[in-house]
C-alpha positions in Angstrom: 94.8 95.3 105.7 94.2 97.7 102.8 94.4 101.5 102.6 91.5 103.8 101.7 91.8 105.6 98.3 88.3 107.0 97.5 84.6 106.6 97.8 82.5 105.9 94.7 78.7 106.1 94.4 78.4 102.4 95.3 81.5 101.4 97.3 85.0 102.1 98.3 88.4 101.8 96.5 91.4 100.6 98.5 95.0 99.8 97.7 97.4 97.2 99.2 100.2 99.9 99.9 99.9 103.5 100.9 100.0 105.9 98.0 102.7 108.5 98.3 102.4 112.0 96.9 104.8 114.8 96.0 104.2 118.5 95.4 105.1 119.5 91.9 105.4 123.0 90.4 104.1 123.3 86.9 104.1 126.0 84.3 103.3 129.5 85.5 104.2 128.5 89.1 101.0 126.4 89.7 101.6 123.8 92.4 99.8 120.6 92.6 100.1 117.4 94.7 100.4 114.3 92.5 100.6 110.6 93.3 104.0 108.9 92.8 104.3 105.6 91.0 104.8 102.4 93.0 105.3 98.9 91.7 103.0 96.0 92.4 100.1 98.0 93.5 96.8 96.2 93.6 93.5 98.0 93.9 90.4 96.6 95.6 86.8 97.4 95.6 84.0 96.5 97.9 80.4 97.5 97.7 78.7 99.3 100.6 75.7 101.5 101.0 76.4 105.1 101.6 80.2 104.8 101.5 80.9 108.4 102.5 79.1 107.8 105.8 81.9 105.5 106.9 84.2 108.5 107.3 87.5 107.2 105.9 90.3 109.6 105.1 92.9 108.9 102.4 95.6 106.4 103.6 93.6 105.1 106.6 93.6 101.3 107.1 90.4 99.6 106.1 89.6 96.1 107.5 89.4 94.2 104.2 91.6 91.9 102.2 91.9 91.2 98.4 90.0 88.2 97.2 91.4 85.8 94.5 88.8 87.2 92.0 90.3 89.8 89.7 87.8 92.3 88.2 90.2 93.7 85.5 93.9 94.2 85.4 95.1 95.0 88.9 91.6 95.6 90.3 90.2 93.0 92.7 87.1 92.4 94.8 87.6 92.7 98.6 86.4 90.6 101.5 86.0 91.7 105.1 89.0 90.7 107.3 
């Protein structure tokens, strides 16, 4: 099972572990939420028509698994579970 990260124009980006965030205060007191680094993260992508219509929220489980096919670096194609 993978976790939703974001929609693109042509599909969905997922990750093998939930991304964690932390609130950080920058110069002039500006606060922003930033992602924290994790080791061995693998990102996946699967193409789907109208990805935003699926209604996933960040961190929700998505019923896909990573394929053996690496697209580039730590980005892989996904297959339905």
